[in-house]
C-alpha positions in Angstrom: 2.9 -5.3 27.1 0.4 -3.3 25.1 2.0 -0.1 26.1 5.4 -1.3 25.0 4.0 -2.3 21.5 2.3 1.1 21.3 5.5 3.0 22.2 7.5 0.9 19.7 5.0 1.6 16.9 5.0 5.3 17.7 8.8 5.4 17.5 8.8 3.6 14.2 6.2 6.1 12.8 8.2 9.1 13.9 11.4 7.6 12.4 9.6 7.1 9.1 8.2 10.6 9.1 11.5 12.4 9.9 12.6 12.7 6.2 9.2 14.2 5.3 9.5 16.8 8.1 13.0 17.8 7.0 11.7 19.0 3.6 10.8 22.7 3.1 7.1 22.8 4.3 6.4 26.0 2.3 6.9 24.2 -1.0 4.2 21.9 -2.2 5.6 18.4 -2.7 3.6 17.6 -5.8 3.1 19.2 -9.2 0.6 22.0 -8.7 -0.7 21.5 -12.3 -2.2 18.2 -11.3 -3.8 19.1 -8.0 -6.1 21.9 -6.9 -4.9 24.7 -4.7 -7.1 23.5 -1.8 -5.6 20.0 -1.9 -2.1 21.4 -1.9 -2.9 23.6 1.0 -4.5 20.8 2.9 -1.4 18.6 2.4 0.9 21.5 3.4 -1.1 22.2 6.6 -0.9 18.5 7.5 2.8 18.3 6.9 3.9 21.4 8.8 1.3 21.5 11.5 -1.7 23.8 12.0 0.2 26.4 14.2 3.1 26.8 11.8 0.6 26.9 8.8 -1.4 29.7 10.5 1.7 31.6 11.3 2.9 31.4 7.7 -0.4 32.3 5.9 -2.7 33.9 8.5 -3.2 37.6 8.4 -5.9 38.4 10.9 -5.6 38.6 14.6 -6.3 34.9 15.4 -4.7 33.8 12.0 -7.7 31.5 11.3 -7.9 32.8 7.7 -4.7 31.0 6.8 -6.3 28.3 4.7 -8.1 30.7 2.5 -5.0 32.8 2.1 -3.0 29.8 1.1 -5.6 28.7 -1.5 -5.8 32.2 -2.9 -2.0 32.5 -3.2 -1.6 29.1 -4.9 -4.5 29.6 -7.3 -3.0 32.9 -8.5 0.2 31.2 -9.3 -0.1 29.7 -12.8 2.3 27.1 -14.0 4.4 28.3 -16.9 2.8 26.0 -19.4 -0.7 27.3 -18.6 0.5 30.9 -18.8 2.1 30.2 -22.2 -1.1 28.6 -23.5 -3.2 31.6 -22.3 -0.7 34.0 -24.0 -0.8 32.1 -27.3 -4.6 32.0 -27.2 -4.6 35.8 -26.7 -2.2 36.2 -29.5 -4.4 34.1 -31.8 -7.5 36.1 -30.8 -5.7 39.4 -31.6 -4.5 38.0 -35.0 -8.1 36.9 -35.8 -9.5 40.3 -34.8 -7.0 42.0 -37.1 -7.8 39.7 -40.0 -11.5 40.1 -39.5 -11.1 43.9 -39.5 -8.9 43.8 -42.7 -11.0 41.5 -44.9 -14.5 42.4 -43.5 -17.1 40.5 -41.5 -18.7 38.6 -44.4 -15.4 37.4 -46.0 -14.1 36.4 -42.6 -17.3 34.4 -41.9 -17.1 32.8 -45.3 -13.4 31.8 -44.8 -13.7 30.4 -41.2 -17.4 29.7 -40.5 -18.5 26.1 -40.6 -22.1 26.1 -39.4 -25.3 27.3 -41.3 -25.0 30.9 -40.4 -21.2 31.0 -40.1 -21.5 32.5 -36.6 -18.7 30.3 -35.3 -16.1 31.9 -37.6 -14.2 33.7 -34.9 -13.9 30.7 -32.6 -12.7 28.5 -35.6 -10.1 31.2 -36.5 -8.7 31.4 -33.0 -8.6 27.6 -32.8 -6.8 27.3 -36.1 -4.3 30.0 -35.2 -3.6 28.5 -31.7 -3.1 25.1 -33.3 -0.8 26.5 -35.9 1.2 28.3 -33.2 1.5 25.1 -31.2 2.6 23.1 -34.2 5.2 25.8 -35.0 6.6 25.6 -31.5 6.8 21.8 -31.5 8.6 21.9 -34.8 11.1 24.5 -33.6 11.7 22.7 -30.3 12.3 19.3 -32.0 14.7 20.8 -34.6 16.8 22.6 -31.9 17.1 19.6 -29.7 18.1 17.2 -32.5 
């Protein structure tokens, strides 16, 4: 009787897992922006099986370096939003460097610095530029969608 219940429970579990196995195992099932690369790789390895995971990512003779290769690959891939944020910050820093060079160190510090010695001027400038860029993007995206 116990064996019959065990077999029935196993069959039910396999039936429920069939749709999950039909999905493409090389594509993470969740948004990579919300999970770390290690968690995504762990889920992927569990869903596709250790042997298939090692065949997909492993590069050495015994393919036991697959987990590290997976984490490395996924962590190098940046979501588009993070990449865009990094680019706008770089643009803001470039803009601030040019402004600092054109108006001089002291005038730049006086304009943007907020602490006693005005040493935080560059950071405040970059922050203000990035915020202005984000606000401009939001305004343009809301006007084009309306």
